[in-house]
C-alpha positions in Angstrom: -18.0 67.0 13.0 -15.2 64.8 14.0 -17.0 63.8 17.2 -20.0 62.6 15.2 -17.7 60.7 12.9 -16.1 59.0 16.0 -19.6 58.0 17.4 -20.7 56.6 14.0 -17.4 54.7 13.7 -17.7 53.3 17.2 -21.3 52.2 16.6 -20.4 50.6 13.3 -17.5 48.7 14.9 -19.9 47.6 17.7 -22.4 46.3 15.2 -19.7 44.5 13.3 -18.5 42.9 16.6 -22.0 41.8 17.6 -22.6 40.3 14.2 -19.2 38.5 14.2 -19.8 37.1 17.7 -23.3 35.9 16.7 -21.9 34.0 13.7 -19.0 32.7 15.7 -21.4 31.4 18.4 -23.6 29.7 15.8 -20.7 28.0 14.2 -19.3 27.0 17.6 -22.7 25.5 18.5 -22.8 23.5 15.2 -19.3 22.1 15.8 -20.3 21.2 19.4 -23.5 19.5 18.3 -21.6 17.4 15.6 -18.8 16.5 18.1 -21.4 15.4 20.7 -23.1 13.3 18.1 -19.8 11.7 17.1 -19.1 10.9 20.7 -22.5 9.4 21.3 -22.2 7.3 18.2 -18.8 6.0 19.4 -20.4 5.1 22.8 -23.2 3.2 21.0 -20.7 1.5 18.7 -18.7 0.3 21.8 -21.8 -0.9 23.6 -23.4 -2.7 20.6 -20.1 -4.4 19.7 -20.0 -5.8 23.2 -22.4 -8.5 22.3 -22.1 -9.8 18.8 -24.8 -12.2 17.6 -22.7 -15.5 17.5 -21.6 -14.9 21.1 -25.2 -14.5 22.3 -26.2 -17.7 20.6 -23.2 -19.8 21.8 -22.7 -18.4 25.3 -25.8 -16.9 26.7 -24.9 -15.2 29.9 -28.2 -13.3 30.6 -26.8 -11.0 33.3 -23.9 -9.9 31.1 -26.2 -9.7 28.0 -28.8 -7.6 29.9 -26.0 -5.3 31.2 -24.7 -4.8 27.6 -28.2 -4.3 26.3 -28.8 -1.7 28.9 -25.6 0.2 28.1 -26.5 0.0 24.4 -30.0 1.3 25.1 -28.6 4.2 27.2 -26.1 5.1 24.4 -29.0 4.9 21.8 -31.1 7.3 23.8 -28.2 9.7 24.1 -27.4 9.4 20.3 -31.1 9.9 19.4 -31.1 13.1 21.5 -27.9 14.4 19.8 -29.2 13.4 16.4 -32.2 15.8 16.8 -29.8 18.8 16.9 -30.5 21.6 14.5 -27.5 23.0 12.6 -27.3 26.5 11.3 -26.8 27.1 7.6 -23.3 28.3 8.4 -22.2 24.6 8.4 -21.5 23.1 5.0 -24.0 20.3 4.1 -26.2 21.2 7.1 -29.4 19.6 5.8 -27.6 16.5 4.7 -25.8 16.2 8.0 -29.0 16.5 10.0 -30.7 13.9 7.8 -27.7 11.5 8.2 -27.7 11.9 11.9 -31.3 10.9 12.1 -30.8 8.0 9.7 -27.9 6.7 11.8 -30.0 6.9 15.0 -32.8 5.1 13.2 -30.6 2.3 12.0 -29.0 2.0 15.4 -32.5 1.7 17.0 -33.5 -1.0 14.6 -30.2 -2.8 15.2 -30.7 -2.8 18.9 -34.3 -3.9 18.6 -33.2 -6.7 16.4 -30.6 -7.8 18.9 -33.3 -7.9 21.6 -35.5 -10.0 19.3 -32.5 -12.3 18.5 -31.9 -12.8 22.2 -35.6 -13.7 22.7 -35.5 -16.0 19.7 -32.6 -18.0 21.1 -34.9 -19.4 23.8 -37.4 -20.5 21.1 -36.5 -23.9 19.6 -38.1 -23.2 16.2 -36.4 -19.9 15.6 -34.4 -19.4 12.5 -31.2 -18.0 14.0 -29.3 -18.0 10.8 -31.8 -15.7 9.1 -31.9 -13.4 12.1 -28.0 -13.3 12.2 -28.0 -12.4 8.5 -30.6 -9.7 9.0 -28.5 -8.4 12.0 -25.4 -8.2 9.7 -27.4 -6.2 7.1 -28.6 -3.7 9.7 -25.1 -3.3 11.0 -23.8 -2.7 7.5 -26.5 -0.1 6.8 -25.7 1.7 10.0 -22.0 1.7 9.3 -22.6 2.9 5.7 -24.7 5.7 6.9 -22.0 6.7 9.4 -19.4 6.6 6.7 -21.6 9.0 4.6 -21.9 11.2 7.7 -18.2 11.3 8.2 -17.7 12.3 4.5 -20.1 15.2 5.0 -19.0 16.4 8.4 -16.3 19.1 8.6 -14.8 17.4 11.7 -11.9 15.2 12.8 -11.9 12.0 14.6 -11.7 10.5 18.1 -8.6 8.7 19.4 -8.7 5.6 21.5 -9.0 7.7 24.7 -12.0 9.5 23.4 -10.2 12.8 22.7 -11.3 14.8 19.6 -8.6 15.5 17.1 -9.1 17.7 14.0 -7.7 16.1 10.8 
């Protein structure tokens, strides 16, 4: 009788351990996906801030501008990939977080496309650069607002200047 009880107890503990490890792994994967998205956003932010609109208009160095555009494009591809991550329902605000990640990637893509259009418009004499600069500012503001909403929803910390993740 005691032997059967020990077997049942061991099996119950084994089932509990498996369930715990499954939930732990799901939560760990969620945190990893959110952290990777944050890192990719920071990379995009650094790349896109490398060529602000007035600098492009006043000092057009095509090689440098093309290099910065390429870096921003690569960062956008990485961020879009990370934004498509699926989060488990173990994470608080999972649906809102996934929606925000996609919205941030969308605004980032629009902002980069707009910068490319702005760069082409500089070469056109009849282009309305002031209107394009204003529109660029609006897109940047929308992206940063969406990112601020994301940070408010995410159960994460921040990155320091060296790119290390710190939990608040």
